[in-house]
C-alpha positions in Angstrom: 117.2 30.9 126.0 113.3 31.3 126.2 110.7 34.0 125.4 107.3 34.0 126.8 103.9 33.8 124.9 103.4 38.2 124.5 106.7 38.6 124.2 106.7 36.7 121.1 103.4 38.1 120.0 104.7 41.7 120.2 108.2 41.3 119.1 107.3 40.3 115.6 104.5 42.8 115.5 102.5 40.0 114.1 99.7 40.6 111.5 96.2 38.9 112.0 97.2 35.6 110.1 100.6 35.8 111.8 98.9 35.7 115.6 96.5 33.2 114.5 99.3 30.5 113.5 101.6 31.8 116.2 98.5 30.7 118.8 98.1 27.7 117.3 101.8 26.3 116.9 102.0 27.3 120.9 99.3 25.1 121.3 101.2 22.0 119.9 103.9 23.0 123.0 103.9 20.9 125.9 104.5 23.3 129.0 101.7 25.2 130.1 101.7 29.5 131.0 99.2 31.6 132.3 95.7 31.2 131.6 93.1 33.0 129.3 90.0 34.2 131.0 86.6 32.1 131.1 85.1 33.4 127.4 87.9 36.1 126.8 86.3 38.0 123.9 87.6 37.5 120.7 90.9 35.2 121.8 88.6 32.6 123.0 86.5 32.4 120.3 88.9 32.2 118.0 91.6 29.1 119.7 87.6 27.4 119.4 87.8 28.2 115.7 91.5 27.1 114.8 90.6 23.8 116.4 87.5 23.2 114.0 89.7 24.5 111.3 92.7 22.1 111.9 92.1 20.0 114.6 95.8 19.1 115.3 96.5 22.7 116.9 94.9 21.2 119.8 93.4 18.2 122.0 91.5 20.5 124.3 88.1 19.5 125.5 87.0 23.3 125.3 84.5 21.8 128.3 87.1 22.9 131.4 88.2 26.6 131.2 90.2 29.0 131.8 91.9 27.4 129.1 96.2 28.0 129.6 98.5 29.2 127.2 100.9 27.6 126.4 104.7 29.3 126.6 107.8 28.1 124.8 110.5 30.0 126.9 110.2 32.4 129.1 111.5 36.0 128.7 115.2 36.4 126.3 116.2 40.0 128.2 119.6 39.7 129.6 117.8 39.9 133.2 117.0 36.3 132.7 120.0 34.8 130.9 121.2 33.9 134.5 117.9 32.8 135.2 115.8 30.8 132.7 113.5 29.5 135.0 112.1 32.7 135.5 108.6 33.9 133.5 107.7 37.4 133.5 104.2 38.6 131.8 102.6 41.8 131.2 98.8 40.3 130.9 96.4 41.9 128.3 94.1 44.7 129.2 90.6 44.4 128.4 88.1 47.3 128.6 84.3 46.4 128.5 81.6 49.4 128.1 78.5 48.3 128.1 75.1 50.1 127.2 71.7 49.3 127.5 68.8 51.7 127.1 65.3 51.1 128.5 66.4 47.9 130.5 68.8 45.1 131.3 69.9 42.6 129.1 72.9 40.8 128.1 75.1 38.0 130.8 78.2 36.1 130.9 80.4 39.4 131.5 82.7 38.8 134.3 80.6 40.6 137.3 78.9 43.5 135.5 75.7 43.8 137.2 72.0 43.9 135.4 72.2 47.5 134.5 70.5 50.4 132.5 72.7 52.9 131.5 76.2 53.2 131.0 78.6 50.3 132.3 82.7 50.0 132.4 84.5 46.6 133.3 88.2 46.8 133.1 91.0 44.3 133.7 94.7 44.0 133.3 97.8 42.1 135.4 100.4 40.5 135.3 101.5 36.6 135.4 104.9 35.2 136.3 106.5 31.6 137.0 109.5 30.5 138.7 110.1 27.4 138.2 106.9 25.3 139.5 105.4 28.6 141.4 102.9 30.3 139.0 101.0 33.8 140.3 98.4 35.2 138.3 97.4 38.7 139.5 94.8 40.5 137.1 91.9 42.5 139.3 88.7 43.5 138.1 86.8 46.8 138.0 83.4 47.6 137.6 81.4 50.9 137.4 77.5 50.8 136.6 75.3 54.2 136.3 72.3 51.8 138.2 69.3 53.8 137.2 66.1 52.5 137.8 64.4 51.0 135.3 60.6 49.5 134.6 60.5 46.0 136.0 58.2 43.9 137.6 55.1 45.6 138.7 53.9 46.2 142.0 50.0 45.9 140.9 50.0 42.2 140.2 47.7 40.2 142.3 48.6 38.3 145.9 48.7 35.3 144.1 51.1 36.2 141.4 53.3 38.0 143.7 53.5 35.1 145.8 54.4 33.2 142.4 57.2 35.8 141.7 58.7 35.2 145.3 58.8 31.8 145.1 62.0 32.0 143.1 63.0 34.9 144.3 63.1 33.9 147.7 64.7 30.2 146.6 66.8 32.1 144.5 69.2 35.8 144.5 68.6 37.6 141.3 67.9 41.1 142.7 66.5 43.7 139.6 68.7 46.6 140.9 71.8 46.8 143.0 70.9 49.8 145.6 69.9 52.7 145.0 72.7 54.4 143.5 75.8 54.1 141.3 77.2 50.9 141.8 81.1 50.1 142.1 83.2 46.8 142.7 86.6 46.1 143.1 87.6 42.5 142.9 90.9 40.5 142.8 89.1 38.9 139.1 91.2 36.5 137.3 94.0 36.4 140.0 95.6 32.8 141.0 98.5 31.6 142.4 99.5 27.7 142.1 101.8 25.0 142.1 102.5 22.7 139.5 103.3 19.4 139.7 103.6 17.1 136.2 100.4 17.4 134.4 98.2 19.3 137.5 98.3 21.7 139.6 97.2 22.9 142.7 96.6 26.3 143.7 94.1 29.3 145.6 92.3 31.6 143.0 89.2 34.2 142.4 89.3 33.2 138.9 86.1 32.6 136.8 85.2 28.8 136.5 84.0 27.6 133.0 82.4 24.0 132.6 80.8 22.5 130.0 80.3 22.9 126.2 78.6 25.8 125.2 79.6 28.6 123.6 77.1 30.8 125.1 75.7 29.8 128.1 76.8 27.3 130.6 74.7 25.3 132.7 77.3 24.6 135.9 79.8 26.9 135.6 80.8 30.2 133.2 81.4 34.1 133.5 78.1 35.2 134.5 79.0 36.7 138.0 82.4 37.5 139.0 84.2 35.1 140.2 84.7 33.2 143.6 87.8 32.5 146.4 88.2 28.8 145.8 90.9 26.3 146.8 91.7 24.3 143.0 92.9 20.6 141.8 93.2 20.6 138.5 95.0 19.2 135.4 96.7 22.1 133.2 97.1 19.6 130.2 95.4 16.2 128.9 96.2 13.7 131.0 97.2 10.8 128.5 96.8 7.3 129.4 95.9 4.1 127.8 92.1 4.6 127.4 92.4 8.0 125.9 92.7 11.8 127.4 91.5 13.2 130.9 91.0 16.2 132.2 89.0 17.2 135.5 89.1 19.7 138.6 88.3 19.5 142.3 86.8 22.6 143.9 85.9 24.1 147.2 85.5 27.5 147.7 82.8 30.2 148.9 79.9 32.1 147.7 78.2 35.3 149.2 74.5 36.6 148.9 73.9 39.8 147.3 72.3 41.5 150.1 69.9 43.2 147.9 66.4 43.3 148.2 64.8 41.6 145.1 62.2 44.0 143.6 62.1 47.8 143.2 58.8 48.3 145.1 60.1 48.2 148.8 56.3 47.6 150.1 56.6 44.4 147.8 60.0 43.0 149.8 58.2 44.1 153.2 54.9 42.0 152.3 56.7 38.9 150.5 60.9 38.9 150.9 62.2 36.0 152.8 65.7 38.5 154.1 69.1 36.8 153.6 70.2 34.8 156.7 73.8 36.9 156.4 75.8 33.5 156.2 77.7 32.8 153.3 78.1 29.5 151.2 80.4 26.4 151.0 80.6 25.1 147.1 82.1 21.9 146.4 82.7 20.7 142.9 84.0 18.0 140.4 84.1 18.1 136.6 85.8 15.1 134.7 86.5 15.0 130.9 87.1 11.9 128.5 88.5 12.1 125.1 88.5 8.4 124.1 91.8 7.4 122.2 89.9 5.9 119.4 87.9 8.7 118.8 89.8 11.5 118.6 87.4 14.3 118.2 84.7 12.9 120.9 85.2 14.5 124.1 82.6 13.5 127.1 81.7 15.4 130.5 81.0 14.8 133.8 80.4 18.1 136.5 78.8 17.9 139.6 78.6 20.7 142.6 77.0 20.8 145.9 76.6 24.5 147.9 75.3 24.5 151.7 74.9 27.7 153.8 78.2 27.1 156.5 75.9 27.3 159.5 74.2 24.1 158.2 77.5 22.5 157.2 78.9 19.8 158.9 82.4 18.8 159.6 83.1 15.5 157.9 85.3 14.3 155.1 81.6 14.1 152.9 80.4 17.6 154.3 83.6 19.5 153.0 83.7 16.9 149.8 79.7 15.8 149.2 80.8 15.5 145.3 81.9 11.5 145.9 78.1 11.0 147.6 76.0 8.6 146.3 73.7 10.2 143.3 70.8 9.1 144.4 68.7 10.0 147.5 67.5 7.0 149.0 70.9 5.3 150.3 70.8 8.2 152.7 67.9 7.4 154.8 65.4 4.2 155.8 62.1 4.9 156.2 61.8 6.4 152.5 60.9 9.8 153.4 63.4 12.1 152.1 62.0 15.3 153.6 64.8 15.4 156.6 67.3 14.8 154.0 66.0 17.5 151.9 65.8 20.1 154.9 69.9 19.6 155.7 70.7 22.8 153.3 72.4 20.9 151.2 71.6 21.3 147.5 73.4 19.3 144.1 73.5 20.0 140.6 74.8 17.6 138.1 75.4 17.7 134.0 76.4 15.0 131.6 77.6 16.6 128.7 79.5 15.9 125.2 81.0 17.6 122.1 82.1 16.0 118.6 84.1 17.8 116.3 84.2 16.6 113.1 87.4 18.2 111.5 87.4 17.1 107.7 83.7 18.7 107.8 85.1 21.9 110.1 82.0 21.0 112.1 80.8 20.7 116.1 77.6 19.7 118.0 77.5 19.5 121.1 74.8 19.1 123.9 74.8 19.7 128.0 72.0 17.7 130.4 71.8 18.7 134.1 69.9 17.6 137.1 69.8 20.1 139.9 68.0 17.6 142.6 68.7 14.0 143.4 66.3 11.2 141.8 64.8 8.9 145.0 66.6 6.4 143.3 68.0 4.9 139.7 64.1 3.5 139.1 63.0 7.4 139.5 65.2 8.6 137.4 64.7 6.4 134.6 61.0 6.9 134.9 61.3 10.8 135.4 64.6 11.7 134.0 62.8 15.5 133.0 62.7 16.4 136.7 64.1 19.0 137.9 66.4 19.0 134.6 67.7 21.9 131.9 69.7 21.2 129.1 71.5 22.9 126.4 72.5 21.9 122.6 74.4 23.6 119.7 76.5 23.3 116.8 79.3 26.0 114.5 80.0 25.3 111.1 83.0 26.9 109.1 82.8 26.8 105.4 86.0 27.6 103.5 85.6 31.2 101.8 87.9 32.6 98.8 90.8 32.5 101.3 92.1 29.6 102.9 91.8 31.4 106.1 88.7 32.9 105.8 85.3 31.5 106.7 81.8 32.0 107.0 80.9 31.1 110.5 77.4 29.7 111.1 76.6 28.9 114.9 73.8 28.2 117.2 73.0 27.2 120.7 70.1 26.8 122.4 69.2 27.0 125.9 65.8 25.7 128.2 65.9 25.7 131.7 61.7 25.7 132.0 60.4 23.2 133.9 59.5 19.9 131.8 55.4 18.8 130.9 55.6 16.2 134.0 55.0 18.8 136.8 51.3 18.8 136.0 51.5 15.1 137.2 54.1 15.5 140.0 52.8 18.1 142.0 49.0 17.9 141.3 48.2 20.7 139.7 50.0 22.8 136.9 52.0 25.0 139.3 55.2 23.2 139.2 58.2 23.4 142.0 61.6 25.1 141.9 63.7 25.9 138.6 67.7 25.3 137.6 69.7 27.6 139.7 67.2 28.1 142.6 67.1 25.6 145.6 65.6 25.3 149.0 66.8 26.0 151.7 70.4 26.7 150.2 68.7 29.4 147.8 70.6 30.6 144.8 73.5 29.0 143.0 74.5 32.0 142.3 77.2 34.7 144.0 76.6 38.4 144.5 73.4 38.0 142.9 73.9 36.2 139.4 73.9 33.0 138.4 77.0 30.9 138.4 76.0 29.0 135.3 73.1 30.4 132.6 73.0 33.8 132.9 69.5 34.4 131.3 67.3 34.6 134.5 65.2 32.1 136.2 63.5 29.7 134.7 64.1 31.2 131.1 65.1 29.7 127.6 66.9 31.5 124.9 67.7 30.4 121.1 70.4 32.1 119.8 71.9 31.5 116.0 74.9 33.9 114.3 76.3 34.4 110.8 79.8 35.7 110.2 82.4 36.4 107.9 85.4 35.2 110.5 89.4 36.0 109.0 92.1 35.4 112.1 90.5 37.8 114.6 88.6 39.6 112.8 84.7 38.9 112.3 81.6 40.7 110.7 78.8 39.3 111.5 74.6 39.2 112.1 73.3 37.3 115.3 69.3 36.3 116.0 68.4 36.0 119.2 64.9 34.9 120.8 64.3 35.1 124.9 61.4 33.5 126.7 61.3 35.5 130.2 60.5 33.9 133.2 58.3 30.5 131.9 58.0 29.0 135.1 56.8 32.0 136.4 54.6 32.5 133.8 52.6 29.3 134.6 52.8 29.2 138.2 50.9 32.5 138.7 48.2 31.4 136.2 48.6 33.7 133.6 48.3 30.9 130.7 44.5 30.8 131.7 44.6 35.1 131.5 44.8 37.5 128.5 48.0 38.3 129.7 50.7 36.5 127.1 54.4 35.3 127.5 56.9 37.7 127.8 59.1 37.1 124.7 62.2 39.0 123.3 63.1 39.0 119.9 66.3 40.7 118.6 68.8 41.5 116.0 72.3 42.1 116.7 75.0 43.3 114.8 78.8 42.1 114.9 82.1 43.7 114.7 85.9 42.3 115.8 88.9 44.0 114.0 92.6 43.7 115.2 95.1 46.6 114.4 98.8 45.2 115.6 98.3 45.3 119.4 95.0 46.4 119.7 91.9 44.2 119.5 88.1 45.1 119.0 84.9 43.2 119.8 81.4 45.3 119.6 78.3 44.4 119.2 74.7 46.5 119.0 71.6 44.3 119.6 68.0 46.1 118.8 65.4 44.1 121.4 62.0 44.4 120.8 60.3 43.2 124.0 56.5 41.5 123.1 54.3 41.4 126.2 57.2 42.9 128.6 56.7 42.2 132.0 53.4 40.7 131.3 51.3 44.2 130.6 48.3 44.2 129.0 48.3 47.2 126.1 45.7 50.1 127.2 43.6 49.4 124.5 43.7 45.3 125.1 40.1 44.1 125.4 39.1 40.2 126.2 38.3 39.8 122.9 41.1 41.0 121.3 44.1 40.8 123.7 47.1 43.1 123.2 50.1 43.1 125.3 52.5 45.9 125.9 55.9 45.7 124.3 59.0 47.6 125.3 62.2 48.3 122.3 65.8 48.6 124.0 68.8 49.0 122.7 72.1 47.0 123.9 75.5 48.1 123.0 78.9 46.4 124.1 82.6 47.6 122.7 85.7 45.7 124.1 89.3 47.3 123.4 92.0 44.7 124.0 95.6 45.8 124.0 98.3 43.6 123.8 101.6 44.8 125.5 105.0 45.2 124.4 107.8 44.3 126.6 
């Protein structure tokens, strides 16, 4: 007789400890079920924390997501007695309400847009499995007030505006999504797939999460809405004599937003290069490796290509460019890469590791990526920092009075700003493009939001969190420092003026709580935008320069309801 994962959770009416332990136990089973959306509030963080507290609960790398819930049995009601191979589950309901007071803030929120005012996200659905066929239907709804706000000013010089529009014209990151309220219904975290052994093949619209980051990912994350794609992937670590492997190969469609970048129509008329109206084909490959001899060590390799469909060929390598060589030199003979660079295809590559030390309840990780081919291996060795971005972080659990209560300390830094080599490579201090911008294939984005890092083009961020955690409950405080659009700051020449970098300093208060079937995640973040939008205070003078600051509030409340049968 078989019982679904959620059926077990609700039939037992588990308290927080019971729910946490059951999820851990289910990770020991070998059969795969419905997937948990990337960065799903409360649950994914808890699963990763449980692995750190007791490594025997899971051998997943957490570098390829969505994670897949493991089910021991399908339903036990009478309708399934004669059909034990059928599963039907009602998926958790998730409702997220977000508020920004004076300017947009926040990322990694399933396609919620940069918004001032209230914004609402809602998802729920069903999962079913019959023999080797799996169906997950989990649509999403986003509603946003989409108010006007003080964004990029209209009174900068032509030189500054050209610098700003360099990134907007080689990207797709609009300040505001239209002129009124915003609403969007999407297939969301839906998927249909066919399972065979440790693999599955399917079609999905769900978000993809690659890399070891807790707060950001260089390649794919849940920052924008998901995109339609075909996928061939592992559904559990594949065991070999060398260790465990996980992998995913996907091909899909991403779209431009269609919105002009600035809220000032006169600036867009003067500087903006309109979209072609075409869609982009994206091909991506990810592989992770867990050596047999070091159980807590995971290595990752990710590669993506994107190209507008009208510029795409029809050969095998046009459809699967991830299998091409990783240097430019092999694609032309005259030493000139201009023709290759102008063919429309742009790539990103990242390598990563995650290392868990179970005895210390500690993990640390890093990811390094490049958005441009090296000319050859010599050029890569001499200049590895060209077109790079990176992130690194850690998590530490300190046992408190109870065995299941911990002080959780975690931190992460993400750096997208161009390296100092721009002074030599570009014969000046202006620099080139930056992470998630490309030419001529524009942004590595879907509907106006970066597929990976959501903090802003050329921005850097450092996040530090202290929290007391017990099963699914958390009480904590978060500190964050965000350096906004640093590449634009230097390209515009602001560094040679009285205008100082725009830095957001913030403090956040975290509260997660479980009441039987209902889970709450909440955050209240107070943000002081120093030198906001690189503005000068009216009292500023050349002798005593002073920036204009902006205080704002960001709050987010998520309610998760787990259904009984």
